[in-house]
N, CA, C and O of each residue as an XYZ file, in Angstrom:
292
protein
N     -55.402    -12.414     63.224
C     -54.947    -11.889     61.946
C     -56.135    -11.605     61.020
O     -56.137    -10.618     60.283
N     -57.138    -12.475     61.066
C     -58.319    -12.290     60.242
C     -59.062    -11.009     60.626
O     -59.527    -10.282     59.749
N     -59.177    -10.731     61.897
C     -59.868     -9.522     62.355
C     -59.103     -8.280     61.920
O     -59.712     -7.275     61.552
N     -57.768     -8.339     61.957
C     -56.960     -7.196     61.532
C     -57.172     -6.908     60.038
O     -57.334     -5.749     59.658
N     -57.174     -7.928     59.200
C     -57.382     -7.745     57.764
C     -58.788     -7.223     57.480
O     -58.972     -6.385     56.597
N     -59.762     -7.706     58.211
C     -61.131     -7.227     58.035
C     -61.238     -5.754     58.414
O     -61.874     -4.974     57.705
N     -60.623     -5.372     59.524
C     -60.651     -3.971     59.962
C     -59.907     -3.080     58.963
O     -60.362     -1.976     58.663
N     -58.778     -3.549     58.451
C     -58.012     -2.767     57.474
C     -58.819     -2.593     56.183
O     -58.834     -1.506     55.606
N     -59.482     -3.647     55.734
C     -60.301     -3.554     54.524
C     -61.462     -2.584     54.739
O     -61.809     -1.822     53.836
N     -62.054     -2.609     55.913
C     -63.149     -1.701     56.231
C     -62.675     -0.247     56.223
O     -63.370      0.631     55.710
N     -61.503      0.006     56.786
C     -60.953      1.366     56.809
C     -60.665      1.835     55.380
O     -60.930      2.990     55.046
N     -60.129      0.959     54.542
C     -59.840      1.326     53.152
C     -61.141      1.627     52.405
O     -61.203      2.594     51.646
N     -62.163      0.828     52.607
C     -63.447      1.081     51.954
C     -64.073      2.394     52.413
O     -64.643      3.128     51.605
N     -63.969      2.688     53.700
C     -64.511      3.949     54.224
C     -63.753      5.134     53.631
O     -64.364      6.140     53.271
N     -62.433      5.023     53.528
C     -61.629      6.105     52.953
C     -61.984      6.308     51.472
O     -62.094      7.444     51.010
N     -62.158      5.223     50.742
C     -62.522      5.331     49.326
C     -63.897      5.970     49.177
O     -64.084      6.813     48.300
N     -64.853      5.596     49.998
C     -66.190      6.180     49.941
C     -66.149      7.673     50.287
O     -66.837      8.474     49.655
N     -65.354      8.045     51.278
C     -65.233      9.455     51.646
C     -64.632     10.260     50.498
O     -65.061     11.387     50.250
N     -63.653      9.706     49.797
C     -63.041     10.392     48.660
C     -64.058     10.579     47.531
O     -64.134     11.656     46.940
N     -64.831      9.549     47.233
C     -65.841      9.644     46.172
C     -66.893     10.692     46.537
O     -67.283     11.490     45.684
N     -67.350     10.703     47.766
C     -68.338     11.692     48.209
C     -67.760     13.100     48.123
O     -68.456     14.036     47.729
N     -66.489     13.252     48.490
C     -65.827     14.556     48.412
C     -65.779     15.042     46.966
O     -66.071     16.209     46.703
N     -65.419     14.177     46.031
C     -65.356     14.547     44.617
C     -66.747     14.916     44.086
O     -66.880     15.875     43.326
N     -67.771     14.172     44.475
C     -69.130     14.482     44.040
C     -69.585     15.836     44.574
O     -70.257     16.586     43.866
N     -69.229     16.153     45.801
C     -69.585     17.452     46.372
C     -68.898     18.590     45.620
O     -69.501     19.643     45.416
N     -67.641     18.392     45.205
C     -66.947     19.417     44.440
C     -67.606     19.635     43.079
O     -67.759     20.775     42.641
N     -67.994     18.562     42.415
C     -68.668     18.689     41.128
C     -70.005     19.402     41.286
O     -70.374     20.231     40.454
N     -70.721     19.084     42.339
C     -72.016     19.717     42.587
C     -71.828     21.215     42.849
O     -72.598     22.033     42.346
N     -70.822     21.569     43.622
C     -70.554     22.975     43.905
C     -70.185     23.721     42.628
O     -70.583     24.873     42.454
N     -69.431     23.084     41.729
C     -69.085     23.719     40.459
C     -70.325     23.952     39.612
O     -70.453     24.998     38.976
N     -71.239     22.991     39.595
C     -72.477     23.154     38.822
C     -73.325     24.288     39.392
O     -73.911     25.063     38.636
N     -73.394     24.391     40.698
C     -74.176     25.456     41.318
C     -73.553     26.812     41.004
O     -74.274     27.770     40.725
N     -72.231     26.905     41.045
C     -71.563     28.173     40.773
C     -71.728     28.600     39.319
O     -71.732     29.797     39.032
N     -71.865     27.654     38.398
C     -71.959     27.985     36.976
C     -73.368     28.371     36.556
O     -73.531     28.988     35.503
N     -74.380     28.038     37.322
C     -75.769     28.294     36.927
C     -76.347     29.424     37.749
O     -76.253     29.422     38.976
N     -76.950     30.397     37.069
C     -77.611     31.500     37.777
C     -79.051     31.101     38.042
O     -79.822     30.899     37.104
N     -79.416     30.987     39.291
C     -80.763     30.551     39.638
C     -81.802     31.636     39.448
O     -82.983     31.329     39.287
N     -81.401     32.888     39.461
C     -82.373     33.954     39.250
C     -81.673     35.168     38.667
O     -80.465     35.343     38.827
N     -82.442     35.995     37.996
C     -81.918     37.233     37.434
C     -81.899     38.291     38.535
O     -82.640     38.186     39.513
N     -81.060     39.303     38.377
C     -81.036     40.372     39.382
C     -82.375     41.092     39.448
O     -83.107     41.156     38.461
N     -82.684     41.629     40.611
C     -83.941     42.346     40.782
C     -83.876     43.691     40.078
O     -82.793     44.261     39.945
N     -85.023     44.218     39.619
C     -85.026     45.517     38.936
C     -84.522     46.618     39.864
O     -84.754     46.586     41.072
N     -83.832     47.586     39.278
C     -83.348     48.714     40.056
C     -81.992     48.494     40.686
O     -81.414     49.430     41.238
N     -81.480     47.305     40.622
C     -80.156     47.041     41.187
C     -79.114     47.142     40.090
O     -79.378     46.783     38.942
N     -77.954     47.620     40.431
C     -76.878     47.711     39.456
C     -76.171     46.376     39.360
O     -76.120     45.606     40.319
N     -75.635     46.121     38.200
C     -74.919     44.870     38.001
C     -75.265     44.273     36.661
O     -75.558     44.994     35.706
N     -75.234     42.982     36.588
C     -75.492     42.294     35.326
C     -76.963     42.416     34.946
O     -77.851     42.436     35.799
N     -77.189     42.496     33.642
C     -78.565     42.524     33.154
C     -79.154     41.132     33.199
O     -78.439     40.132     33.282
N     -80.477     41.090     33.142
C     -81.167     39.804     33.069
C     -80.873     39.168     31.718
O     -80.783     39.884     30.721
N     -80.723     37.860     31.651
C     -80.451     37.227     30.362
C     -81.628     37.407     29.408
O     -82.790     37.282     29.795
N     -81.298     37.704     28.150
C     -82.320     37.918     27.134
C     -82.717     36.582     26.519
O     -81.861     35.719     26.325
N     -84.000     36.394     26.206
C     -84.413     35.139     25.582
C     -83.826     35.022     24.182
O     -83.566     36.025     23.519
N     -83.624     33.803     23.748
C     -83.072     33.542     22.424
C     -84.124     33.847     21.370
O     -85.262     33.389     21.468
N     -83.744     34.620     20.366
C     -84.684     34.998     19.309
C     -84.702     33.913     18.242
O     -83.652     33.406     17.846
N     -85.890     33.558     17.779
C     -86.039     32.542     16.742
C     -85.450     33.064     15.435
O     -85.530     34.262     15.163
N     -84.865     32.199     14.630
C     -84.284     32.658     13.363
C     -85.373     33.152     12.414
O     -86.501     32.660     12.421
N     -85.006     34.129     11.605
C     -85.952     34.719     10.662
C     -86.155     33.794      9.466
O     -85.202     33.181      8.984
N     -87.382     33.693      8.991
C     -87.664     32.851      7.827
C     -87.592     33.647      6.540
O     -87.678     33.068      5.458
N     -87.434     34.988      6.628
C     -87.391     35.813      5.426
C     -85.979     35.989      4.908
O     -85.803     36.561      3.833
N     -84.977     35.531      5.612
C     -83.599     35.663      5.172
C     -82.982     36.989      5.545
O     -81.849     37.259      5.146
N     -83.675     37.831      6.295
C     -83.127     39.112      6.721
C     -82.011     38.886      7.736
O     -81.872     37.809      8.315
N     -81.238     39.916      7.927
C     -80.210     39.810      8.952
C     -80.860     39.843     10.332
O     -81.990     40.313     10.462
N     -80.165     39.349     11.377
C     -80.799     39.193     12.695
C     -81.343     40.482     13.303
O     -82.273     40.418     14.106
N     -80.805     41.642     12.956
C     -81.275     42.889     13.579
C     -82.431     43.543     12.846
O     -82.960     44.557     13.303
N     -82.834     42.972     11.707
C     -83.900     43.586     10.911
C     -85.264     43.346     11.553
O     -85.485     42.299     12.162
N     -86.196     44.322     11.420
C     -87.545     44.105     11.951
C     -88.253     43.047     11.118
O     -87.891     42.832      9.962
N     -89.251     42.384     11.681
C     -89.956     41.349     10.910
C     -90.696     41.957      9.723
O     -91.168     43.093      9.779
N     -90.785     41.186      8.664
C     -91.448     41.671      7.452
C     -92.946     41.800      7.704
O     -93.543     40.976      8.397
N     -93.553     42.856      7.128
C     -94.994     43.048      7.273
C     -95.659     42.884      5.916
O     -95.093     43.271      4.894
N     -96.840     42.320      5.902
C     -97.588     42.152      4.670
C     -98.726     43.174      4.649
O     -99.338     43.451      5.680
N     -99.003     43.728      3.474
C    -100.141     44.666      3.411
C    -101.450     43.916      3.601
O    -101.592     42.777      3.157
N    -102.398     44.552      4.257
C    -103.693     43.932      4.497
C    -104.534     44.016      3.232
O    -104.511     45.051      2.565
N    -105.272     42.978      2.874
C    -106.122     43.028      1.666
C    -107.329     43.893      1.835
O    -108.128     44.027      0.908
């Protein structure tokens, strides 16, 4: 009876470990699918390469305005 309970506990632990590993693999696959590892090559049709984030302007201009220029002394 002791050997049967030990074997049953071992099978339950193996099943639980397999389930946890399966869930971790699904999460990893979701992370890989959500992240683009590289931009498309030039000349190919499709999505554009992601544009870098522009730093906020310190002059208070709207985001599309060119940067302010100062006259040279």
